[in-house]
mmCIF file as gemmi writes it, N, C-alpha and C atoms, coordinates in Angstrom:
data_model
loop_
_atom_site.group_PDB
_atom_site.id
_atom_site.type_symbol
_atom_site.label_atom_id
_atom_site.label_alt_id
_atom_site.label_comp_id
_atom_site.label_asym_id
_atom_site.label_entity_id
_atom_site.label_seq_id
_atom_site.pdbx_PDB_ins_code
_atom_site.Cartn_x
_atom_site.Cartn_y
_atom_site.Cartn_z
_atom_site.occupancy
_atom_site.B_iso_or_equiv
_atom_site.pdbx_formal_charge
_atom_site.auth_seq_id
_atom_site.auth_asym_id
_atom_site.pdbx_PDB_model_num
ATOM 1 N N . ASP Axp A 1 ? -19.577 7.706 2.325 1 0 ? 1 A 1
ATOM 2 C CA . ASP Axp A 1 ? -20.465 8.697 2.892 1 0 ? 1 A 1
ATOM 3 C C . ASP Axp A 1 ? -19.686 9.774 3.644 1 0 ? 1 A 1
ATOM 4 N N . ASN Axp A 2 ? -18.647 9.39 4.376 1 0 ? 2 A 1
ATOM 5 C CA . ASN Axp A 2 ? -17.891 10.379 5.141 1 0 ? 2 A 1
ATOM 6 C C . ASN Axp A 2 ? -17.244 11.427 4.243 1 0 ? 2 A 1
ATOM 7 N N . VAL Axp A 3 ? -16.665 10.995 3.128 1 0 ? 3 A 1
ATOM 8 C CA . VAL Axp A 3 ? -16.019 11.945 2.224 1 0 ? 3 A 1
ATOM 9 C C . VAL Axp A 3 ? -17.059 12.879 1.631 1 0 ? 3 A 1
ATOM 10 N N . ASN Axp A 4 ? -18.173 12.337 1.177 1 0 ? 4 A 1
ATOM 11 C CA . ASN Axp A 4 ? -19.236 13.178 0.618 1 0 ? 4 A 1
ATOM 12 C C . ASN Axp A 4 ? -19.757 14.171 1.636 1 0 ? 4 A 1
ATOM 13 N N . ARG Axp A 5 ? -19.881 13.746 2.857 1 0 ? 5 A 1
ATOM 14 C CA . ARG Axp A 5 ? -20.396 14.621 3.908 1 0 ? 5 A 1
ATOM 15 C C . ARG Axp A 5 ? -19.396 15.741 4.224 1 0 ? 5 A 1
ATOM 16 N N . ASP Axp A 6 ? -18.103 15.413 4.21 1 0 ? 6 A 1
ATOM 17 C CA . ASP Axp A 6 ? -17.084 16.398 4.56 1 0 ? 6 A 1
ATOM 18 C C . ASP Axp A 6 ? -16.781 17.361 3.409 1 0 ? 6 A 1
ATOM 19 N N . ASP Axp A 7 ? -16.597 16.82 2.217 1 0 ? 7 A 1
ATOM 20 C CA . ASP Axp A 7 ? -16.272 17.659 1.053 1 0 ? 7 A 1
ATOM 21 C C . ASP Axp A 7 ? -16.614 16.882 -0.218 1 0 ? 7 A 1
ATOM 22 N N . ALA Axp A 8 ? -17.846 16.996 -0.659 1 0 ? 8 A 1
ATOM 23 C CA . ALA Axp A 8 ? -18.343 16.235 -1.813 1 0 ? 8 A 1
ATOM 24 C C . ALA Axp A 8 ? -17.55 16.517 -3.084 1 0 ? 8 A 1
ATOM 25 N N . LYS Axp A 9 ? -16.92 17.686 -3.184 1 0 ? 9 A 1
ATOM 26 C CA . LYS Axp A 9 ? -16.147 18.035 -4.387 1 0 ? 9 A 1
ATOM 27 C C . LYS Axp A 9 ? -14.942 17.118 -4.586 1 0 ? 9 A 1
ATOM 28 N N . LEU Axp A 10 ? -14.425 16.553 -3.504 1 0 ? 10 A 1
ATOM 29 C CA . LEU Axp A 10 ? -13.271 15.663 -3.647 1 0 ? 10 A 1
ATOM 30 C C . LEU Axp A 10 ? -13.591 14.496 -4.567 1 0 ? 10 A 1
ATOM 31 N N . ILE Axp A 11 ? -14.798 13.975 -4.454 1 0 ? 11 A 1
ATOM 32 C CA . ILE Axp A 11 ? -15.207 12.845 -5.303 1 0 ? 11 A 1
ATOM 33 C C . ILE Axp A 11 ? -15.693 13.338 -6.66 1 0 ? 11 A 1
ATOM 34 N N . SER Axp A 12 ? -16.539 14.353 -6.672 1 0 ? 12 A 1
ATOM 35 C CA . SER Axp A 12 ? -17.134 14.81 -7.935 1 0 ? 12 A 1
ATOM 36 C C . SER Axp A 12 ? -16.091 15.356 -8.907 1 0 ? 12 A 1
ATOM 37 N N . THR Axp A 13 ? -14.992 15.913 -8.401 1 0 ? 13 A 1
ATOM 38 C CA . THR Axp A 13 ? -13.947 16.444 -9.281 1 0 ? 13 A 1
ATOM 39 C C . THR Axp A 13 ? -12.889 15.404 -9.64 1 0 ? 13 A 1
ATOM 40 N N . GLY Axp A 14 ? -12.942 14.243 -8.973 1 0 ? 14 A 1
ATOM 41 C CA . GLY Axp A 14 ? -11.977 13.188 -9.262 1 0 ? 14 A 1
ATOM 42 C C . GLY Axp A 14 ? -10.678 13.3 -8.482 1 0 ? 14 A 1
ATOM 43 N N . ILE Axp A 15 ? -10.594 14.248 -7.545 1 0 ? 15 A 1
ATOM 44 C CA . ILE Axp A 15 ? -9.39 14.362 -6.725 1 0 ? 15 A 1
ATOM 45 C C . ILE Axp A 15 ? -9.209 13.098 -5.892 1 0 ? 15 A 1
ATOM 46 N N . VAL Axp A 16 ? -10.326 12.572 -5.39 1 0 ? 16 A 1
ATOM 47 C CA . VAL Axp A 16 ? -10.315 11.334 -4.614 1 0 ? 16 A 1
ATOM 48 C C . VAL Axp A 16 ? -11.172 10.307 -5.342 1 0 ? 16 A 1
ATOM 49 N N . GLU Axp A 17 ? -10.644 9.103 -5.479 1 0 ? 17 A 1
ATOM 50 C CA . GLU Axp A 17 ? -11.404 8.008 -6.077 1 0 ? 17 A 1
ATOM 51 C C . GLU Axp A 17 ? -11.413 6.857 -5.085 1 0 ? 17 A 1
ATOM 52 N N . LEU Axp A 18 ? -12.6 6.385 -4.736 1 0 ? 18 A 1
ATOM 53 C CA . LEU Axp A 18 ? -12.724 5.249 -3.825 1 0 ? 18 A 1
ATOM 54 C C . LEU Axp A 18 ? -12.85 3.976 -4.65 1 0 ? 18 A 1
ATOM 55 N N . ILE Axp A 19 ? -12.028 2.998 -4.321 1 0 ? 19 A 1
ATOM 56 C CA . ILE Axp A 19 ? -12.015 1.731 -5.039 1 0 ? 19 A 1
ATOM 57 C C . ILE Axp A 19 ? -12.31 0.614 -4.054 1 0 ? 19 A 1
ATOM 58 N N . CYS Axp A 20 ? -13.304 -0.193 -4.338 1 0 ? 20 A 1
ATOM 59 C CA . CYS Axp A 20 ? -13.631 -1.34 -3.493 1 0 ? 20 A 1
ATOM 60 C C . CYS Axp A 20 ? -13.054 -2.594 -4.14 1 0 ? 20 A 1
ATOM 61 N N . GLY Axp A 21 ? -12.385 -3.402 -3.339 1 0 ? 21 A 1
ATOM 62 C CA . GLY Axp A 21 ? -11.808 -4.622 -3.877 1 0 ? 21 A 1
ATOM 63 C C . GLY Axp A 21 ? -10.816 -5.218 -2.91 1 0 ? 21 A 1
ATOM 64 N N . ASP Axp A 22 ? -10.118 -6.22 -3.359 1 0 ? 22 A 1
ATOM 65 C CA . ASP Axp A 22 ? -9.1 -6.897 -2.565 1 0 ? 22 A 1
ATOM 66 C C . ASP Axp A 22 ? -7.824 -6.064 -2.608 1 0 ? 22 A 1
ATOM 67 N N . GLY Axp A 23 ? -7.515 -5.39 -1.506 1 0 ? 23 A 1
ATOM 68 C CA . GLY Axp A 23 ? -6.369 -4.503 -1.465 1 0 ? 23 A 1
ATOM 69 C C . GLY Axp A 23 ? -5.044 -5.182 -1.739 1 0 ? 23 A 1
ATOM 70 N N . ARG Axp A 24 ? -4.976 -6.497 -1.532 1 0 ? 24 A 1
ATOM 71 C CA . ARG Axp A 24 ? -3.725 -7.215 -1.806 1 0 ? 24 A 1
ATOM 72 C C . ARG Axp A 24 ? -3.389 -7.222 -3.289 1 0 ? 24 A 1
ATOM 73 N N . GLN Axp A 25 ? -4.392 -6.942 -4.127 1 0 ? 25 A 1
ATOM 74 C CA . GLN Axp A 25 ? -4.172 -6.913 -5.573 1 0 ? 25 A 1
ATOM 75 C C . GLN Axp A 25 ? -3.757 -5.533 -6.057 1 0 ? 25 A 1
ATOM 76 N N . GLY Axp A 26 ? -3.809 -4.539 -5.172 1 0 ? 26 A 1
ATOM 77 C CA . GLY Axp A 26 ? -3.456 -3.187 -5.57 1 0 ? 26 A 1
ATOM 78 C C . GLY Axp A 26 ? -4.45 -2.633 -6.57 1 0 ? 26 A 1
ATOM 79 N N . SER Axp A 27 ? -3.959 -1.79 -7.446 1 0 ? 27 A 1
ATOM 80 C CA . SER Axp A 27 ? -4.786 -1.2 -8.5 1 0 ? 27 A 1
ATOM 81 C C . SER Axp A 27 ? -3.932 -1.046 -9.754 1 0 ? 27 A 1
ATOM 82 N N . PRO Axp A 28 ? -3.765 -2.138 -10.507 1 0 ? 28 A 1
ATOM 83 C CA . PRO Axp A 28 ? -2.892 -2.104 -11.685 1 0 ? 28 A 1
ATOM 84 C C . PRO Axp A 28 ? -3.244 -0.981 -12.657 1 0 ? 28 A 1
ATOM 85 N N . LYS Axp A 29 ? -4.523 -0.654 -12.735 1 0 ? 29 A 1
ATOM 86 C CA . LYS Axp A 29 ? -4.985 0.393 -13.648 1 0 ? 29 A 1
ATOM 87 C C . LYS Axp A 29 ? -4.34 1.742 -13.325 1 0 ? 29 A 1
ATOM 88 N N . HIS Axp A 30 ? -4.034 1.978 -12.046 1 0 ? 30 A 1
ATOM 89 C CA . HIS Axp A 30 ? -3.488 3.262 -11.623 1 0 ? 30 A 1
ATOM 90 C C . HIS Axp A 30 ? -1.978 3.224 -11.372 1 0 ? 30 A 1
ATOM 91 N N . ALA Axp A 31 ? -1.359 2.071 -11.523 1 0 ? 31 A 1
ATOM 92 C CA . ALA Axp A 31 ? 0.077 1.924 -11.255 1 0 ? 31 A 1
ATOM 93 C C . ALA Axp A 31 ? 0.884 2.607 -12.353 1 0 ? 31 A 1
ATOM 94 N N . PRO Axp A 32 ? 2.127 2.944 -12.092 1 0 ? 32 A 1
ATOM 95 C CA . PRO Axp A 32 ? 2.903 2.669 -10.891 1 0 ? 32 A 1
ATOM 96 C C . PRO Axp A 32 ? 2.684 3.745 -9.817 1 0 ? 32 A 1
ATOM 97 N N . PHE Axp A 33 ? 2.972 3.363 -8.562 1 0 ? 33 A 1
ATOM 98 C CA . PHE Axp A 33 ? 2.788 4.24 -7.422 1 0 ? 33 A 1
ATOM 99 C C . PHE Axp A 33 ? 4.133 4.618 -6.82 1 0 ? 33 A 1
ATOM 100 N N . ASP Axp A 34 ? 4.258 5.868 -6.432 1 0 ? 34 A 1
ATOM 101 C CA . ASP Axp A 34 ? 5.462 6.333 -5.746 1 0 ? 34 A 1
ATOM 102 C C . ASP Axp A 34 ? 5.469 5.878 -4.296 1 0 ? 34 A 1
ATOM 103 N N . ALA Axp A 35 ? 4.278 5.726 -3.72 1 0 ? 35 A 1
ATOM 104 C CA . ALA Axp A 35 ? 4.162 5.297 -2.328 1 0 ? 35 A 1
ATOM 105 C C . ALA Axp A 35 ? 2.921 4.43 -2.17 1 0 ? 35 A 1
ATOM 106 N N . ILE Axp A 36 ? 3.069 3.361 -1.385 1 0 ? 36 A 1
ATOM 107 C CA . ILE Axp A 36 ? 1.942 2.488 -1.047 1 0 ? 36 A 1
ATOM 108 C C . ILE Axp A 36 ? 2.003 2.271 0.453 1 0 ? 36 A 1
ATOM 109 N N . HIS Axp A 37 ? 0.903 2.59 1.141 1 0 ? 37 A 1
ATOM 110 C CA . HIS Axp A 37 ? 0.805 2.362 2.586 1 0 ? 37 A 1
ATOM 111 C C . HIS Axp A 37 ? -0.312 1.365 2.812 1 0 ? 37 A 1
ATOM 112 N N . VAL Axp A 38 ? -0.003 0.287 3.505 1 0 ? 38 A 1
ATOM 113 C CA . VAL Axp A 38 ? -0.999 -0.741 3.819 1 0 ? 38 A 1
ATOM 114 C C . VAL Axp A 38 ? -1.293 -0.639 5.308 1 0 ? 38 A 1
ATOM 115 N N . GLY Axp A 39 ? -2.565 -0.478 5.66 1 0 ? 39 A 1
ATOM 116 C CA . GLY Axp A 39 ? -2.937 -0.303 7.054 1 0 ? 39 A 1
ATOM 117 C C . GLY Axp A 39 ? -3.221 -1.598 7.79 1 0 ? 39 A 1
ATOM 118 N N . ALA Axp A 40 ? -3.659 -2.622 7.078 1 0 ? 40 A 1
ATOM 119 C CA . ALA Axp A 40 ? -4.003 -3.902 7.703 1 0 ? 40 A 1
ATOM 120 C C . ALA Axp A 40 ? -2.937 -4.933 7.365 1 0 ? 40 A 1
ATOM 121 N N . ALA Axp A 41 ? -2.579 -5.733 8.351 1 0 ? 41 A 1
ATOM 122 C CA . ALA Axp A 41 ? -1.511 -6.715 8.153 1 0 ? 41 A 1
ATOM 123 C C . ALA Axp A 41 ? -1.881 -7.769 7.117 1 0 ? 41 A 1
ATOM 124 N N . ALA Axp A 42 ? -0.874 -8.203 6.396 1 0 ? 42 A 1
ATOM 125 C CA . ALA Axp A 42 ? -0.998 -9.306 5.45 1 0 ? 42 A 1
ATOM 126 C C . ALA Axp A 42 ? -0.145 -10.457 5.979 1 0 ? 42 A 1
ATOM 127 N N . PRO Axp A 43 ? -0.558 -11.709 5.749 1 0 ? 43 A 1
ATOM 128 C CA . PRO Axp A 43 ? 0.253 -12.838 6.209 1 0 ? 43 A 1
ATOM 129 C C . PRO Axp A 43 ? 1.659 -12.82 5.611 1 0 ? 43 A 1
ATOM 130 N N . ARG Axp A 44 ? 1.759 -12.349 4.373 1 0 ? 44 A 1
ATOM 131 C CA . ARG Axp A 44 ? 3.054 -12.161 3.698 1 0 ? 44 A 1
ATOM 132 C C . ARG Axp A 44 ? 2.901 -10.964 2.756 1 0 ? 44 A 1
ATOM 133 N N . LEU Axp A 45 ? 3.997 -10.399 2.373 1 0 ? 45 A 1
ATOM 134 C CA . LEU Axp A 45 ? 3.974 -9.213 1.519 1 0 ? 45 A 1
ATOM 135 C C . LEU Axp A 45 ? 3.303 -9.536 0.187 1 0 ? 45 A 1
ATOM 136 N N . PRO Axp A 46 ? 2.233 -8.815 -0.181 1 0 ? 46 A 1
ATOM 137 C CA . PRO Axp A 46 ? 1.546 -9.101 -1.447 1 0 ? 46 A 1
ATOM 138 C C . PRO Axp A 46 ? 2.424 -8.75 -2.656 1 0 ? 46 A 1
ATOM 139 N N . PRO Axp A 47 ? 2.77 -9.732 -3.491 1 0 ? 47 A 1
ATOM 140 C CA . PRO Axp A 47 ? 3.637 -9.477 -4.65 1 0 ? 47 A 1
ATOM 141 C C . PRO Axp A 47 ? 3.075 -8.422 -5.6 1 0 ? 47 A 1
ATOM 142 N N . ALA Axp A 48 ? 1.743 -8.364 -5.737 1 0 ? 48 A 1
ATOM 143 C CA . ALA Axp A 48 ? 1.148 -7.385 -6.656 1 0 ? 48 A 1
ATOM 144 C C . ALA Axp A 48 ? 1.504 -5.964 -6.253 1 0 ? 48 A 1
ATOM 145 N N . LEU Axp A 49 ? 1.66 -5.715 -4.948 1 0 ? 49 A 1
ATOM 146 C CA . LEU Axp A 49 ? 1.973 -4.362 -4.497 1 0 ? 49 A 1
ATOM 147 C C . LEU Axp A 49 ? 3.406 -3.973 -4.846 1 0 ? 49 A 1
ATOM 148 N N . THR Axp A 50 ? 4.356 -4.89 -4.669 1 0 ? 50 A 1
ATOM 149 C CA . THR Axp A 50 ? 5.737 -4.547 -5.029 1 0 ? 50 A 1
ATOM 150 C C . THR Axp A 50 ? 5.87 -4.392 -6.548 1 0 ? 50 A 1
ATOM 151 N N . GLU Axp A 51 ? 5.094 -5.166 -7.303 1 0 ? 51 A 1
ATOM 152 C CA . GLU Axp A 51 ? 5.125 -5.041 -8.764 1 0 ? 51 A 1
ATOM 153 C C . GLU Axp A 51 ? 4.604 -3.685 -9.21 1 0 ? 51 A 1
ATOM 154 N N . GLN Axp A 52 ? 3.64 -3.133 -8.475 1 0 ? 52 A 1
ATOM 155 C CA . GLN Axp A 52 ? 3.03 -1.862 -8.859 1 0 ? 52 A 1
ATOM 156 C C . GLN Axp A 52 ? 3.771 -0.65 -8.302 1 0 ? 52 A 1
ATOM 157 N N . LEU Axp A 53 ? 4.833 -0.876 -7.559 1 0 ? 53 A 1
ATOM 158 C CA . LEU Axp A 53 ? 5.641 0.202 -7.011 1 0 ? 53 A 1
ATOM 159 C C . LEU Axp A 53 ? 6.551 0.763 -8.102 1 0 ? 53 A 1
ATOM 160 N N . ALA Axp A 54 ? 6.581 2.083 -8.215 1 0 ? 54 A 1
ATOM 161 C CA . ALA Axp A 54 ? 7.431 2.731 -9.216 1 0 ? 54 A 1
ATOM 162 C C . ALA Axp A 54 ? 8.896 2.676 -8.78 1 0 ? 54 A 1
ATOM 163 N N . PRO Axp A 55 ? 9.831 2.685 -9.734 1 0 ? 55 A 1
ATOM 164 C CA . PRO Axp A 55 ? 11.235 2.822 -9.352 1 0 ? 55 A 1
ATOM 165 C C . PRO Axp A 55 ? 11.408 4.09 -8.514 1 0 ? 55 A 1
ATOM 166 N N . GLY Axp A 56 ? 12.128 3.96 -7.402 1 0 ? 56 A 1
ATOM 167 C CA . GLY Axp A 56 ? 12.274 5.069 -6.47 1 0 ? 56 A 1
ATOM 168 C C . GLY Axp A 56 ? 11.151 5.14 -5.451 1 0 ? 56 A 1
ATOM 169 N N . GLY Axp A 57 ? 10.175 4.221 -5.551 1 0 ? 57 A 1
ATOM 170 C CA . GLY Axp A 57 ? 9.018 4.229 -4.668 1 0 ? 57 A 1
ATOM 171 C C . GLY Axp A 57 ? 9.242 3.458 -3.384 1 0 ? 57 A 1
ATOM 172 N N . ARG Axp A 58 ? 8.31 3.646 -2.453 1 0 ? 58 A 1
ATOM 173 C CA . ARG Axp A 58 ? 8.39 2.983 -1.147 1 0 ? 58 A 1
ATOM 174 C C . ARG Axp A 58 ? 7.033 2.391 -0.781 1 0 ? 58 A 1
ATOM 175 N N . LEU Axp A 59 ? 7.077 1.18 -0.23 1 0 ? 59 A 1
ATOM 176 C CA . LEU Axp A 59 ? 5.914 0.459 0.262 1 0 ? 59 A 1
ATOM 177 C C . LEU Axp A 59 ? 6.109 0.214 1.752 1 0 ? 59 A 1
ATOM 178 N N . VAL Axp A 60 ? 5.074 0.483 2.552 1 0 ? 60 A 1
ATOM 179 C CA . VAL Axp A 60 ? 5.105 0.205 3.988 1 0 ? 60 A 1
ATOM 180 C C . VAL Axp A 60 ? 3.922 -0.705 4.295 1 0 ? 60 A 1
ATOM 181 N N . CYS Axp A 61 ? 4.205 -1.867 4.925 1 0 ? 61 A 1
ATOM 182 C CA . CYS Axp A 61 ? 3.157 -2.859 5.158 1 0 ? 61 A 1
ATOM 183 C C . CYS Axp A 61 ? 3.446 -3.68 6.406 1 0 ? 61 A 1
ATOM 184 N N . PRO Axp A 62 ? 2.45 -3.81 7.315 1 0 ? 62 A 1
ATOM 185 C CA . PRO Axp A 62 ? 2.628 -4.758 8.412 1 0 ? 62 A 1
ATOM 186 C C . PRO Axp A 62 ? 2.473 -6.177 7.87 1 0 ? 62 A 1
ATOM 187 N N . VAL Axp A 63 ? 3.373 -7.073 8.271 1 0 ? 63 A 1
ATOM 188 C CA . VAL Axp A 63 ? 3.368 -8.439 7.749 1 0 ? 63 A 1
ATOM 189 C C . VAL Axp A 63 ? 3.459 -9.421 8.908 1 0 ? 63 A 1
ATOM 190 N N . GLY Axp A 64 ? 2.563 -10.411 8.897 1 0 ? 64 A 1
ATOM 191 C CA . GLY Axp A 64 ? 2.61 -11.454 9.915 1 0 ? 64 A 1
ATOM 192 C C . GLY Axp A 64 ? 1.23 -11.976 10.239 1 0 ? 64 A 1
ATOM 193 N N . PRO Axp A 65 ? 1.18 -13.032 11.057 1 0 ? 65 A 1
ATOM 194 C CA . PRO Axp A 65 ? -0.098 -13.649 11.396 1 0 ? 65 A 1
ATOM 195 C C . PRO Axp A 65 ? -0.946 -12.755 12.298 1 0 ? 65 A 1
ATOM 196 N N . LYS Axp A 66 ? -2.233 -12.967 12.228 1 0 ? 66 A 1
ATOM 197 C CA . LYS Axp A 66 ? -3.203 -12.225 13.022 1 0 ? 66 A 1
ATOM 198 C C . LYS Axp A 66 ? -3.049 -12.549 14.514 1 0 ? 66 A 1
ATOM 199 N N . GLY Axp A 67 ? -3.147 -11.508 15.34 1 0 ? 67 A 1
ATOM 200 C CA . GLY Axp A 67 ? -3.188 -11.714 16.778 1 0 ? 67 A 1
ATOM 201 C C . GLY Axp A 67 ? -1.86 -11.79 17.497 1 0 ? 67 A 1
ATOM 202 N N . VAL Axp A 68 ? -0.756 -11.666 16.773 1 0 ? 68 A 1
ATOM 203 C CA . VAL Axp A 68 ? 0.575 -11.68 17.397 1 0 ? 68 A 1
ATOM 204 C C . VAL Axp A 68 ? 1.366 -10.498 16.84 1 0 ? 68 A 1
ATOM 205 N N . LEU Axp A 69 ? 2.567 -10.3 17.376 1 0 ? 69 A 1
ATOM 206 C CA . LEU Axp A 69 ? 3.41 -9.242 16.845 1 0 ? 69 A 1
ATOM 207 C C . LEU Axp A 69 ? 3.681 -9.471 15.361 1 0 ? 69 A 1
ATOM 208 N N . GLN Axp A 70 ? 3.617 -8.382 14.613 1 0 ? 70 A 1
ATOM 209 C CA . GLN Axp A 70 ? 3.879 -8.427 13.178 1 0 ? 70 A 1
ATOM 210 C C . GLN Axp A 70 ? 5.056 -7.508 12.876 1 0 ? 70 A 1
ATOM 211 N N . ASP Axp A 71 ? 5.698 -7.728 11.752 1 0 ? 71 A 1
ATOM 212 C CA . ASP Axp A 71 ? 6.812 -6.883 11.32 1 0 ? 71 A 1
ATOM 213 C C . ASP Axp A 71 ? 6.285 -5.745 10.465 1 0 ? 71 A 1
ATOM 214 N N . LEU Axp A 72 ? 6.724 -4.525 10.752 1 0 ? 72 A 1
ATOM 215 C CA . LEU Axp A 72 ? 6.429 -3.405 9.878 1 0 ? 72 A 1
ATOM 216 C C . LEU Axp A 72 ? 7.546 -3.362 8.848 1 0 ? 72 A 1
ATOM 217 N N . VAL Axp A 73 ? 7.202 -3.74 7.627 1 0 ? 73 A 1
ATOM 218 C CA . VAL Axp A 73 ? 8.186 -3.911 6.564 1 0 ? 73 A 1
ATOM 219 C C . VAL Axp A 73 ? 8.168 -2.696 5.637 1 0 ? 73 A 1
ATOM 220 N N . VAL Axp A 74 ? 9.351 -2.211 5.309 1 0 ? 74 A 1
ATOM 221 C CA . VAL Axp A 74 ? 9.515 -1.131 4.344 1 0 ? 74 A 1
ATOM 222 C C . VAL Axp A 74 ? 10.221 -1.712 3.126 1 0 ? 74 A 1
ATOM 223 N N . VAL Axp A 75 ? 9.64 -1.495 1.96 1 0 ? 75 A 1
ATOM 224 C CA . VAL Axp A 75 ? 10.239 -1.957 0.702 1 0 ? 75 A 1
ATOM 225 C C . VAL Axp A 75 ? 10.535 -0.729 -0.146 1 0 ? 75 A 1
ATOM 226 N N . ASP Axp A 76 ? 11.783 -0.599 -0.562 1 0 ? 76 A 1
ATOM 227 C CA . ASP Axp A 76 ? 12.186 0.464 -1.476 1 0 ? 76 A 1
ATOM 228 C C . ASP Axp A 76 ? 12.547 -0.173 -2.803 1 0 ? 76 A 1
ATOM 229 N N . LYS Axp A 77 ? 12.044 0.413 -3.889 1 0 ? 77 A 1
ATOM 230 C CA . LYS Axp A 77 ? 12.392 -0.081 -5.23 1 0 ? 77 A 1
ATOM 231 C C . LYS Axp A 77 ? 13.419 0.877 -5.829 1 0 ? 77 A 1
ATOM 232 N N . ASP Axp A 78 ? 14.578 0.337 -6.205 1 0 ? 78 A 1
ATOM 233 C CA . ASP Axp A 78 ? 15.628 1.209 -6.742 1 0 ? 78 A 1
ATOM 234 C C . ASP Axp A 78 ? 15.357 1.551 -8.21 1 0 ? 78 A 1
ATOM 235 N N . ALA Axp A 79 ? 16.203 2.394 -8.754 1 0 ? 79 A 1
ATOM 236 C CA . ALA Axp A 79 ? 16.018 2.885 -10.123 1 0 ? 79 A 1
ATOM 237 C C . ALA Axp A 79 ? 16.031 1.767 -11.156 1 0 ? 79 A 1
ATOM 238 N N . SER Axp A 80 ? 16.707 0.657 -10.84 1 0 ? 80 A 1
ATOM 239 C CA . SER Axp A 80 ? 16.754 -0.461 -11.786 1 0 ? 80 A 1
ATOM 240 C C . SER Axp A 80 ? 15.56 -1.402 -11.63 1 0 ? 80 A 1
ATOM 241 N N . GLY Axp A 81 ? 14.682 -1.119 -10.639 1 0 ? 81 A 1
ATOM 242 C CA . GLY Axp A 81 ? 13.488 -1.948 -10.442 1 0 ? 81 A 1
ATOM 243 C C . GLY Axp A 81 ? 13.64 -3.053 -9.42 1 0 ? 81 A 1
ATOM 244 N N . ARG Axp A 82 ? 14.81 -3.137 -8.762 1 0 ? 82 A 1
ATOM 245 C CA . ARG Axp A 82 ? 15.013 -4.154 -7.721 1 0 ? 82 A 1
ATOM 246 C C . ARG Axp A 82 ? 14.435 -3.656 -6.405 1 0 ? 82 A 1
ATOM 247 N N . CYS Axp A 83 ? 13.804 -4.575 -5.676 1 0 ? 83 A 1
ATOM 248 C CA . CYS Axp A 83 ? 13.21 -4.233 -4.382 1 0 ? 83 A 1
ATOM 249 C C . CYS Axp A 83 ? 14.143 -4.643 -3.248 1 0 ? 83 A 1
ATOM 250 N N . HIS Axp A 84 ? 14.233 -3.765 -2.262 1 0 ? 84 A 1
ATOM 251 C CA . HIS Axp A 84 ? 15.037 -3.999 -1.064 1 0 ? 84 A 1
ATOM 252 C C . HIS Axp A 84 ? 14.111 -3.805 0.13 1 0 ? 84 A 1
ATOM 253 N N . SER Axp A 85 ? 13.993 -4.827 0.98 1 0 ? 85 A 1
ATOM 254 C CA . SER Axp A 85 ? 13.069 -4.722 2.116 1 0 ? 85 A 1
ATOM 255 C C . SER Axp A 85 ? 13.818 -4.818 3.437 1 0 ? 85 A 1
ATOM 256 N N . ARG Axp A 86 ? 13.215 -4.2 4.438 1 0 ? 86 A 1
ATOM 257 C CA . ARG Axp A 86 ? 13.756 -4.263 5.793 1 0 ? 86 A 1
ATOM 258 C C . ARG Axp A 86 ? 12.604 -4.126 6.779 1 0 ? 86 A 1
ATOM 259 N N . THR Axp A 87 ? 12.787 -4.731 7.939 1 0 ? 87 A 1
ATOM 260 C CA . THR Axp A 87 ? 11.822 -4.595 9.01 1 0 ? 87 A 1
ATOM 261 C C . THR Axp A 87 ? 12.284 -3.444 9.882 1 0 ? 87 A 1
ATOM 262 N N . ILE Axp A 88 ? 11.367 -2.499 10.159 1 0 ? 88 A 1
ATOM 263 C CA . ILE Axp A 88 ? 11.778 -1.342 10.962 1 0 ? 88 A 1
ATOM 264 C C . ILE Axp A 88 ? 11.334 -1.462 12.428 1 0 ? 88 A 1
ATOM 265 N N . GLN Axp A 89 ? 10.276 -2.235 12.684 1 0 ? 89 A 1
ATOM 266 C CA . GLN Axp A 89 ? 9.853 -2.482 14.062 1 0 ? 89 A 1
ATOM 267 C C . GLN Axp A 89 ? 8.733 -3.507 14.061 1 0 ? 89 A 1
ATOM 268 N N . GLN Axp A 90 ? 8.376 -3.961 15.236 1 0 ? 90 A 1
ATOM 269 C CA . GLN Axp A 90 ? 7.236 -4.853 15.365 1 0 ? 90 A 1
ATOM 270 C C . GLN Axp A 90 ? 6.015 -4.054 15.78 1 0 ? 90 A 1
ATOM 271 N N . VAL Axp A 91 ? 4.86 -4.492 15.291 1 0 ? 91 A 1
ATOM 272 C CA . VAL Axp A 91 ? 3.588 -3.83 15.591 1 0 ? 91 A 1
ATOM 273 C C . VAL Axp A 91 ? 2.545 -4.89 15.906 1 0 ? 91 A 1
ATOM 274 N N . ILE Axp A 92 ? 1.446 -4.463 16.501 1 0 ? 92 A 1
ATOM 275 C CA . ILE Axp A 92 ? 0.327 -5.377 16.738 1 0 ? 92 A 1
ATOM 276 C C . ILE Axp A 92 ? -0.964 -4.675 16.425 1 0 ? 92 A 1
């Protein structure tokens, strides 16, 4: 409703597509992605998201249990398809 209220053309022209579902599964239909940003923490990094990351792409995801400090993890996929992850800071 918010998008339609602000600028209905974003949806009607296909510039923005809203997808309802389990975000941990990503959207294989639209993959690969150059960038994936996850706003809600996952107990562990969802494998489907790293699989859907394009070579040269980056994934940012808070990882850890609910209610305590979590790691903000950055995953970069190199040109050969290997993923390299690092924690850049803790978040809650």
